[in-house]
N, C-alpha and C positions, 0 to 999 in steps of 0.2 A: 758853353755848349759842349756836352760830352762827345768824345771821339770814339767811334767804334773800332775795336781791334780787328785787324784783317786776319782771317784764318784760312790757311791753305789746307783743305780737307784731304788732298792727295799726299801730303807730306806726313810721314810717320815720325812720331816723337818717342824718345826713349828716356828712361831715367838712369843716370849714372850715379851710383852710391859713392858719396865723397867722404862720409863719416857716419857716425852713429846718428840715426834719425835725420840725416841730411842727404839731399840728392840734387843733382843738376839736370835740368831738362835739355836734351840736345836732339837734333834731327838726325835722321839716317844719313843724310848727305854729309853732315859734319863728321860722323863716325867713319864713313867710307873715304873721306878726304884725308884723314889722319888716323888710321886704325891703331898705330903704335901707341898713341896716347891713352887708348882705352883697353889695352891688352890684358892687364891684370886687375881690371875693375869689374864690379858687378854691373850688369846691364839688364834693365827690366823694361818691359813694355806694359805698364800698368798691371801690377801683380794679378794673377799668378804666373805670367809669362816671363821667363828669364832667358837671356841670350848670352852667348859667348862668342868671341872673335876667333875665327879659325883661318890661318893663313896657309895656303897650299901652293905647291909648284905644279904647273901643268906642262907635261912633256909634249913637245911638238917636233915632228919629224921634218927635217930640212933636207930638201933635195939639192944637190950641187949641180 
């Protein structure tokens, strides 16, 4: 008896280019959990949409 795949429609999937004509499909949650792993990689969301990871510092004023 075939088993149906469970699909979470709210979860975004991205393609990480690993080599020529090869890619790995990962979720947004995986990228956000460990962004350093994907910093210098090409990230696509089903072409033509390409993404890049940007890390920023946010300045917060602390009152003593």
